C-alpha positions in Angstrom: -49.4 -127.0 -77.4 -49.2 -123.9 -75.6 -46.9 -121.0 -74.6 -46.0 -120.1 -71.1 -46.2 -116.3 -70.7 -44.3 -114.5 -67.8 -45.2 -111.0 -67.4 -43.0 -108.3 -65.5 -43.5 -104.6 -65.0 -40.6 -102.3 -66.0 -38.5 -101.3 -63.0 -39.3 -98.2 -61.1 -38.4 -94.9 -62.7 -37.9 -91.3 -61.5 -41.2 -90.4 -62.6 -43.0 -93.2 -60.5 -40.9 -92.0 -57.6 -42.1 -88.4 -58.2 -45.7 -89.2 -58.9 -45.7 -88.6 -62.5 -47.8 -90.6 -65.3 -45.1 -91.1 -67.9 -47.4 -92.5 -70.5 -45.6 -92.7 -74.0 -42.7 -90.4 -72.7 -39.5 -92.6 -72.3 -38.9 -92.4 -68.7 -35.7 -93.1 -66.8 -35.0 -96.0 -64.3 -34.1 -94.6 -60.9 -31.4 -95.9 -58.6 -33.9 -98.2 -57.0 -35.2 -99.3 -60.4 -31.7 -100.3 -61.8 -31.3 -102.5 -58.6 -34.8 -103.9 -59.2 -33.8 -104.8 -62.9 -30.6 -106.5 -61.8 -32.6 -108.5 -59.2 -35.2 -109.5 -62.2 -32.5 -111.0 -64.1 -31.3 -112.8 -61.1 -34.6 -114.1 -60.3 -35.4 -115.3 -63.7 -31.8 -116.4 -64.8 -32.3 -120.2 -64.3 -35.4 -120.2 -66.5 -35.4 -121.6 -69.8 -36.8 -118.5 -71.7 -37.1 -118.5 -75.4 -37.0 -114.7 -75.7 -37.6 -111.6 -73.7 -40.1 -109.2 -75.2 -40.3 -105.5 -73.9 -42.0 -102.3 -74.8 -39.9 -100.2 -76.8 -40.0 -97.2 -74.4 -36.9 -96.4 -72.8 -37.7 -97.4 -69.2 -38.7 -101.1 -70.4 -35.8 -101.4 -72.7 -33.5 -100.3 -70.0 -35.0 -102.9 -67.6 -34.8 -105.8 -70.1 -31.1 -104.7 -71.0 -30.0 -104.5 -67.4 -31.8 -107.9 -66.3 -31.2 -109.9 -69.5 -28.5 -108.1 -71.8 -25.9 -110.6 -71.4 -27.0 -112.4 -74.5 -28.1 -115.7 -73.0 -31.8 -114.9 -74.4 -32.8 -113.0 -77.4 -34.1 -109.5 -76.5 -37.0 -108.1 -78.8 -38.6 -104.6 -78.4 -42.2 -104.2 -79.5 -44.2 -101.0 -79.8 -47.2 -102.8 -79.3 -46.3 -103.4 -75.5 -46.3 -99.6 -75.0 -48.2 -97.8 -72.0 -51.2 -96.3 -72.7 -50.8 -93.1 -74.6 -52.3 -90.5 -72.2 -52.2 -87.7 -74.9 -51.9 -84.3 -73.1 -51.6 -86.2 -69.8 -48.3 -87.9 -70.7 -46.0 -86.5 -67.9 -48.8 -85.2 -65.8 -49.1 -86.0 -62.1 -50.7 -89.2 -61.3 -53.2 -87.3 -59.2 -54.5 -86.0 -62.5 -54.7 -89.1 -64.4 -56.0 -91.7 -61.9 -59.4 -90.0 -61.5 -60.1 -90.0 -65.3 -58.9 -93.5 -66.2 -62.5 -94.9 -66.1 -63.6 -92.4 -68.5 -60.8 -93.5 -71.1 -61.6 -97.3 -71.2 -63.3 -96.7 -74.6 -62.7 -93.0 -75.2 -59.1 -91.9 -76.1 -57.2 -89.5 -73.9 -57.5 -85.9 -75.4 -54.6 -84.7 -77.3 -54.2 -87.7 -79.7 -53.9 -90.3 -76.9 -55.4 -93.8 -76.8 -58.2 -95.6 -74.8 -57.4 -98.6 -72.6 -59.4 -100.7 -75.3 -56.6 -99.6 -77.7 -53.9 -101.1 -75.5 -55.9 -104.3 -75.3 -56.2 -104.5 -79.2 -52.3 -103.9 -79.5 -51.6 -106.5 -76.7 -54.0 -109.0 -78.5 -52.2 -108.8 -81.7 -48.8 -109.3 -79.9 -49.9 -112.3 -78.2 -51.4 -113.6 -81.5 -47.8 -113.4 -82.8 -46.4 -115.0 -79.6 -48.7 -118.0 -79.9 -47.6 -118.5 -83.6 -43.8 -118.1 -83.1 -43.4 -119.7 -79.4 -45.5 -122.8 -79.3 -44.3 -125.1 -76.6 -41.9 -122.4 -75.2 -41.6 -120.1 -72.4 -41.3 -116.2 -72.9 -41.1 -113.2 -70.6 -42.6 -109.6 -71.4 -41.6 -106.6 -69.7 -44.1 -103.7 -70.3 -46.3 -101.2 -68.2 -49.6 -101.4 -66.1 -51.9 -100.9 -69.0 -50.5 -103.9 -70.5 -50.8 -106.0 -67.6 -54.6 -104.9 -67.3 -54.8 -105.9 -71.0 -53.5 -109.2 -70.2 -55.8 -109.7 -67.4 -58.7 -108.8 -69.3 -57.9 -110.9 -72.4 -56.6 -114.1 -70.4 -58.5 -113.9 -67.0 -61.6 -112.0 -68.2 -61.4 -109.4 -65.6 -63.4 -106.2 -66.9 -61.1 -103.3 -67.9 -63.5 -100.9 -65.8 -62.5 -102.9 -62.8 -58.7 -103.2 -63.6 -58.2 -99.3 -64.3 -59.9 -98.3 -61.1 -58.1 -100.7 -58.8 -54.8 -99.9 -57.0 -51.7 -101.3 -58.8 -50.5 -104.2 -56.7 -46.9 -104.9 -57.7 -45.8 -108.6 -57.5 -42.7 -110.4 -58.9 -44.4 -111.4 -62.1 -47.7 -112.7 -63.3 -47.8 -116.0 -65.4 -50.2 -117.6 -67.9 -50.6 -120.2 -70.3 -51.6 -119.4 -73.8 -53.4 -122.0 -75.8 
């Protein structure tokens, strides 16, 4: 059998609008983000979801609760779905983070941060559990850009180096079948 995985990014935050790289900081949804979370719930409401998993960072939790908090599907919050920890660059302007992302594919960000490879490993462990717990089901994941890159790397074979240097192209969900 298989698992049908639907991935959505968390809704827009005040930091996104201000050009801040939130990283492991909690972040707050903006007014636009709260509206996007409502729209996400409406867009996915008719789908037979076995569970919604989200990062345990505030912006992803708030997105999940606004979108799906009515109790029709179980919500589960998982720290393995966190954004990359940018170390000293958590909360820095995006203009400081973007030029150095490629150098942190394998090397952790300074100040106790992670590498993007670390995010791939966390995401891979999460996927192993989803495969085990949701065979034959459809699950939705709400997380961050680094997790989407990890999924594209793990499931599509796209090199991380290519993903971290490409512009972020938002769309209403990405979908994969896990075997």
